[in-house]
Structures are given as structure tokens and as C-alpha cells.
C-alpha positions in Angstrom: 81.1 112.8 96.8 84.4 111.5 95.4 85.6 113.7 92.5 87.3 111.8 89.6 90.4 113.2 88.9 91.7 110.9 85.8 92.5 112.2 82.6 90.4 109.6 80.8 86.5 108.6 81.7 86.5 105.3 83.7 83.2 103.2 82.5 82.1 100.6 85.2 81.5 97.5 82.9 78.5 95.9 84.2 78.3 93.1 81.7 80.4 90.1 81.8 83.4 90.7 79.4 86.1 87.8 80.0 89.9 89.1 79.8 92.3 86.1 78.6 96.1 86.1 78.6 97.0 86.2 74.7 100.7 84.2 75.7 98.8 80.9 77.5 95.5 81.4 76.3 93.8 80.9 79.6 90.9 83.2 80.8 92.5 85.2 83.8 89.4 87.0 84.7 86.8 89.8 83.7 86.4 93.7 83.6 85.6 95.6 86.1 86.2 98.9 84.9 88.0 100.5 81.6 89.2 103.7 80.4 91.2 104.5 77.0 94.3 104.5 78.9 93.7 101.2 81.6 91.8 98.6 83.0 90.9 97.1 86.3 90.3 93.3 86.2 88.7 90.9 88.7 90.9 88.0 88.1 90.8 84.4 89.2 94.3 83.9 88.9 98.0 84.8 90.6 99.6 87.7 88.4 102.7 89.3 89.2 103.0 92.8 89.9 105.0 95.1 87.9 104.8 92.8 85.1 103.9 93.0 81.1 101.1 91.1 79.9 99.7 90.8 76.6 95.7 90.7 77.0 92.5 90.2 75.0 88.7 90.8 75.1 85.9 91.7 73.1 83.5 94.1 73.2 80.3 95.0 70.9 81.5 96.5 67.8 77.8 98.5 66.9 76.6 96.1 64.6 75.3 93.2 66.4 79.2 91.4 66.3 82.5 91.3 68.5 85.5 93.6 68.0 88.7 91.8 69.5 90.7 93.9 71.5 94.2 93.1 71.8 96.1 95.1 74.4 99.9 95.2 76.0 99.7 96.2 79.7 101.6 96.9 82.9 100.0 95.6 86.0 100.5 98.1 88.2 99.1 96.6 91.6 96.9 93.5 92.7 95.2 93.2 95.7 92.8 90.4 97.2 89.2 90.9 97.3 86.8 89.5 99.9 85.8 86.6 97.7 88.1 83.7 97.9 90.4 83.0 94.9 89.9 86.6 93.6 91.9 90.0 93.0 91.5 93.4 92.2 94.2 94.2 89.7 95.3 97.4 87.8 96.5 97.9 84.5 97.8 100.6 82.5 97.7 100.2 78.5 101.2 100.2 76.5 100.2 99.4 73.1 96.8 99.3 71.6 96.4 99.4 68.0 95.2 103.0 66.9 91.8 101.6 65.3 90.7 99.5 68.4 91.5 102.2 70.6 88.8 104.4 68.8 86.7 101.8 68.9 87.2 101.3 72.4 86.5 105.0 73.2 83.6 104.9 71.2 82.4 101.7 73.1 83.2 103.8 76.4 81.7 106.9 75.8 78.4 105.5 74.4 77.7 103.5 77.7 78.7 106.4 80.0 76.2 108.5 81.8 75.4 111.8 80.3 77.6 114.5 82.5 
């Protein structure tokens, strides 16, 4: 068994949550997993390691709607997957509005399996 030593619980995201680059408006990939401090994307475009990005994605708001999450991120690493033209990309959150962070924390907590 692998022990998760991360400070923030990480949620595997089973549903399709597209992620957009706010600067270009282009969809760059989808969420693979997420925590309140960072996320893993399955990307469909080439990204530059150690670069900063402004990204956006939507999560359920708990009332039948969607909440846009706008986040400034640092791309820590990127590795190709076994699928053609796809990569795994690990990001650390740099900027995230306090209200959006709280909504994201609730969204993650509501989907995590009981401990």
C-alpha cells in the first residue's frame, strides 16, 4: 500500500472537467486529480515546464449550477502519457481567490471517500 504524505487530500476527478488557458481561451486539458494546493492535468497541448499559467475550470456549486475557478499556477513537471499527444502535468497553485478556495475545498471534501 502506498501512503499519501501530502498535506492536502487529493481527489481523483472521475468526471470530465475541462481546463482552459485564460490568456488564449484554448482548452489545454482536463483535471486528473486536484487538492486545495495543486492539480494534475491530462494535457492535450505542449506546455513549458517551470512556467506560470492562468487557468480556469468549472466545478459544481452544490445548487445545480457551476462555479468558475480562476487560478494562477506554476507548472512543476510534465511527462508524456502512453496515449499519443497527451501529457501529465503537475501544477502548484499560486493565486486562488479565498471564496473560490473555500468552494474548491468543499467540493473536494464532498467527493473524498470516508477516512
